[in-house]
N, C-alpha and C positions, 0 to 999 in steps of 0.2 A: 504494500500500500504506500503510495507516495503522491502527494498533491503539491508539488513544488517544495516549499519549505515545511510542509505539514506531512510528516511520514509516520511510520509505525511507532517510533519512539514517542512522538507527540500524542498520537492517538492512544497508545497504551497508558501513558502518564495521565492524560485527561480522563480516561476510563477509571483508573484507580482513584483519582481525586474526586470524581463524581460519586463513587461509592463512599468515600470518606464523608462528603457533604451529606449524602443520604442518611448515613448512620447518625450524624450530628442532628440533622432535622428530625430524625426518629427518636431522639432523646439521649443518645450516647454523649457523655461530656467530651468536649473537644480534647481535653487534656488526657483522656483515656486512649486516644488513637496515637500509638507509638510511632508508626511508620507507614508510609504509603509508597509503593513502588510500582513502576511499570517495567515490564520486561520485553516489550515489543515482540520481535520474532526470534528472540534469543533462547526462549524456553518453550518449546513446542510439545504438545501432547501427541499430535499427528505430524511427525517429522517429514513424512512423504508428501503432505499437502499443507503448505503453510497457510493456505486460505480456508482450511477446514474450520467450521464453526466452533469446534471444541478448543481451538487455539485462541478464541476470543473469549476470555474468561477473567474472572476475578477470584481471588482466594482471600478469605477473611479468617484470621486466626484469633481465637479468644482464649486468653489465659486466665487461670485462677489467680487471685491476688498474690498468694504466697509464691507462685512460680514467677509471676511478673517481678516481684520484689527481688527474688534470687537472681534473675537475669540482670536486672539493673545493678545489683550489688557486684556481680561478676564483671560488669562492664565499667566499674568505677563510679557508679551512681550512688544511690542511697544504700544504706545498710539493710541487709535482709532481716526480717522479723523472725524471732525464734518460733 
């Protein structure tokens, strides 16, 4: 996919950001969204057909609070709770 300066990377990033906005509109606090990523055509489920609908997807990962805290702590963020 490429429309001049708007290609797969822009489309993928916009799709990911649209999902983030929908979550926030639905009541998820913005500070609970840790990361939004677009992968364009770099991570395909159907590698033989880059235009396959299965390749146009989003993934949402929800973590329990204690797991999120542990990840933050291991990354040098807040301390993990016991």
